C-alpha positions as CSV (number, residue, x, y, z in Angstrom):
1,M,93.4,91.3,137.0
2,T,91.2,89.3,134.4
3,K,90.9,92.1,132.5
4,Q,94.8,92.7,132.1
5,W,94.7,89.1,130.3
6,P,94.2,90.6,126.3
7,F,96.6,93.2,127.0
8,I,99.0,90.8,127.9
9,V,98.4,88.1,125.3
10,V,98.6,91.2,122.6
11,A,102.2,92.5,123.9
12,A,103.2,88.8,123.8
13,L,102.4,88.2,120.3
14,A,103.4,91.5,119.2
15,V,107.2,90.8,120.4
16,G,107.3,87.1,118.9
17,C,106.8,88.9,115.8
18,T,109.2,91.5,115.9
19,T,111.6,89.0,117.0
20,D,111.4,86.6,114.0
21,E,111.5,89.4,111.6
22,Y,114.5,91.1,113.6
23,L,116.0,87.6,113.4
24,Q,116.0,87.2,109.9
25,K,116.7,90.8,108.8
26,V,120.3,89.7,111.3
27,T,120.6,86.4,109.6
28,A,120.0,87.4,105.9
29,P,123.9,88.6,105.6
30,L,125.1,86.4,107.7
31,T,124.2,83.6,105.6
32,K,123.8,84.9,102.1
33,C,120.4,84.2,102.1
34,N,117.5,86.2,101.0
35,V,115.7,87.9,104.2
36,A,112.2,86.1,102.2
37,N,113.9,82.8,102.3
38,V,115.4,82.7,106.1
39,Q,113.4,80.7,108.5
40,I,113.7,81.0,112.0
41,S,113.3,78.5,114.8
42,D,114.2,76.8,117.9
43,I,115.0,80.5,119.6
44,N,116.7,80.7,123.0
45,L,116.6,84.2,124.6
46,D,119.1,83.5,127.1
47,E,122.2,85.1,126.9
48,P,123.7,85.2,124.6
49,T,120.3,85.0,122.5
50,T,120.5,81.8,119.9
51,W,118.4,80.9,117.2
52,R,118.4,78.0,114.0
53,A,118.0,79.5,110.4
54,I,116.9,77.5,107.3
55,C,118.0,78.9,104.1
56,R,114.7,77.6,102.1
57,S,116.3,78.4,98.5
58,D,119.2,75.8,99.1
59,G,118.5,74.1,102.1
60,R,121.0,75.0,104.2
61,I,120.7,75.1,108.1
62,Y,122.6,77.5,110.5
63,H,123.0,78.0,114.3
64,C,123.2,81.5,115.0
65,N,124.0,84.4,117.6
66,K,124.1,88.0,117.1
67,T,127.2,88.1,115.5
68,E,127.5,84.9,113.3
69,C,126.2,82.0,111.8
70,T,127.5,78.6,111.7
71,E,126.2,75.9,109.3
72,V,125.2,72.9,110.3
73,E,126.1,69.4,108.1
């Protein structure tokens, strides 16, 4: 069992990185913010998946899901 831990950790890290990159690509067109300027946080993987996105170029903050983003005031 202990020999499996490194593989589990690597797999978990790979999924986390992919998730952020995927969410940045989904968020960019919904917020009209460049992918490189989208910062993702507060990911909730329950259905429906939701997250917080910040457009670094203008400071706008959004609450998003896979189909829409709503600006938070």
